C-alpha positions as a printed NumPy array, in Angstrom:
array([[ 31.442, -26.912, -17.09 ],
       [ 27.659, -26.329, -14.489],
       [ 25.418, -23.877, -15.878],
       [ 25.973, -21.251, -13.368],
       [ 23.332, -20.024, -11.859],
       [ 20.965, -16.989, -12.089],
       [ 22.8  , -13.28 , -10.689],
       [ 20.265, -12.148,  -8.283],
       [ 20.353,  -8.63 ,  -7.625],
       [ 18.563,  -6.971,  -4.206],
       [ 15.026,  -4.497,  -3.841],
       [ 13.521,  -3.577,  -0.65 ],
       [ 10.73 ,  -5.433,   0.046],
       [  7.768,  -3.113,  -0.146],
       [  8.09 ,  -2.817,   3.213],
       [ 11.313,  -1.596,   3.425],
       [ 11.121,   1.226,   1.006],
       [ 11.287,   4.571,   2.113],
       [ 10.175,   7.976,   2.031],
       [ 13.13 ,   9.679,   2.11 ],
       [ 15.407,   7.386,   0.139],
       [ 12.208,   7.608,  -2.096],
       [ 12.269,  11.833,  -3.001],
       [ 16.552,  11.592,  -2.8  ],
       [ 16.165,   9.621,  -5.333],
       [ 13.731,  11.197,  -8.083],
       [ 15.702,  14.227,  -7.637],
       [ 17.883,  13.641,  -9.946],
       [ 16.739,  14.895, -13.77 ],
       [ 17.824,  10.858, -15.506],
       [ 16.273,   9.364, -12.902],
       [ 13.109,  10.819, -13.149],
       [ 13.326,  10.757, -16.993],
       [ 14.937,   6.958, -16.713],
       [ 11.044,   6.876, -14.668],
       [  8.592,   8.781, -16.704],
       [ 10.092,   6.284, -19.944],
       [  8.736,   3.406, -17.437],
       [  6.012,   4.576, -16.472],
       [  4.728,   5.814, -19.908],
       [  6.296,   1.872, -21.57 ],
       [  4.013,  -0.09 , -17.913],
       [  3.064,  -4.007, -18.208],
       [  7.41 ,  -4.416, -19.717],
       [ 10.429,  -4.675, -19.198],
       [ 12.134,  -1.908, -20.672],
       [ 16.551,  -3.274, -21.855],
       [ 18.737,  -1.084, -19.82 ],
       [ 20.445,  -0.349, -23.035],
       [ 18.026,   1.346, -24.188],
       [ 18.433,   4.486, -21.358],
       [ 22.274,   4.872, -22.813],
       [ 21.525,   7.884, -24.942],
       [ 21.414,   9.51 , -20.8  ],
       [ 25.495,   8.775, -20.868],
       [ 28.03 ,   6.698, -20.656],
       [ 27.   ,   2.719, -19.563],
       [ 28.707,   4.159, -16.66 ],
       [ 26.298,   6.085, -15.934],
       [ 23.019,   4.993, -16.726],
       [ 24.426,   1.496, -14.577],
       [ 24.526,   4.182, -11.195],
       [ 21.196,   5.236, -11.865],
       [ 19.384,   2.103, -12.45 ],
       [ 21.114,   1.048,  -9.34 ],
       [ 19.888,   3.733,  -6.94 ],
       [ 15.88 ,   3.017,  -9.011],
       [ 16.583,  -0.586,  -8.207],
       [ 18.428,  -0.096,  -3.879],
       [ 15.137,   3.004,  -3.749],
       [ 12.652,   0.349,  -4.267],
       [ 11.542,   2.073,  -7.513],
       [ 12.654,  -0.362, -10.313],
       [ 12.865,  -3.782, -10.067],
       [ 15.517,  -5.118, -12.442],
       [ 15.406,  -9.118, -13.996],
       [ 18.604, -10.401, -15.245],
       [ 18.248, -12.326, -18.28 ],
       [ 21.456, -14.14 , -19.494],
       [ 23.46 , -10.724, -20.292],
       [ 20.821,  -8.633, -20.966],
       [ 19.552,  -6.186, -17.645],
       [ 15.145,  -5.926, -17.417],
       [ 14.371,  -2.311, -16.241],
       [ 11.014,  -2.439, -15.243],
       [  9.305,   0.618, -12.949],
       [  7.38 ,  -1.215,  -9.266],
       [  4.605,   1.056,  -8.988],
       [  1.996,  -1.582,  -7.418],
       [  4.452,  -1.48 ,  -5.252],
       [  5.379,   2.132,  -4.712],
       [  1.28 ,   2.738,  -5.093],
       [  1.149,   0.27 ,  -1.76 ],
       [  3.798,   1.804,   0.427],
       [  3.145,   5.71 ,  -0.515],
       [ -0.432,   6.224,  -2.431],
       [ -0.957,   8.855,  -5.006],
       [  3.562,   9.878,  -4.604],
       [  4.497,   8.003,  -7.922],
       [  1.579,   9.997,  -9.779],
       [  2.44 ,  13.022,  -8.464],
       [  6.326,  13.213,  -9.172],
       [  5.622,  12.453, -12.117],
       [  2.759,  15.013, -13.29 ],
       [  4.829,  17.972, -11.946],
       [  7.674,  17.18 , -14.094],
       [  6.739,  18.958, -16.903],
       [ 10.365,  20.502, -17.596],
       [ 11.776,  17.308, -17.306],
       [ 12.455,  15.567, -20.902],
       [ 11.466,  12.174, -20.881],
       [ 12.326,  11.727, -24.754],
       [ 16.349,   9.92 , -24.152],
       [ 17.561,  12.031, -26.367],
       [ 16.228,  14.704, -25.302],
       [ 17.245,  14.567, -21.549],
       [ 20.62 ,  13.256, -22.394],
       [ 21.334,  16.803, -24.528],
       [ 19.395,  19.203, -21.515],
       [ 21.677,  16.77 , -18.683],
       [ 24.831,  18.357, -21.333],
       [ 23.891,  21.16 , -21.657],
       [ 23.411,  21.763, -17.304],
       [ 26.934,  19.52 , -17.661],
       [ 27.691,  22.664, -19.27 ],
       [ 26.418,  25.245, -17.244],
       [ 28.44 ,  24.746, -14.657],
       [ 30.939,  24.01 , -15.959],
       [ 31.423,  20.092, -15.749],
       [ 32.316,  19.34 , -19.298],
       [ 34.322,  19.596, -22.284],
       [ 33.97 ,  19.32 , -25.442],
       [ 36.512,  16.705, -26.965],
       [ 37.23 ,  13.56 , -26.869],
       [ 35.558,  10.927, -24.484],
       [ 37.522,   7.827, -23.261]])
């Protein structure tokens, strides 16, 4: 058996990042929480498992894919790990000050992963979408 080639994920170029897409993707509390966490930990690649407090593996994967496809984050595949980083330089080049402005305005968003998960569950319960009991 030979060595398998490294998996490559799509990332839009800086020029392909669209304002409407960025704003739409960041309109979700979970994704905004992820970006807030990444912004506070810039310079580090964060393992995607760090965000599992926000929901199921499938749910977190969905949110991370939306962020990556919008050009907000970069995902590097290393073996079975997915390392996530914020594409601040690309976003600042394309839309100067936008990310800082959004994060500064997000005062009601919990950037602590445990608090964000609890807030999302409370919201789902208010909307009647969450029911107590076993999951799976």
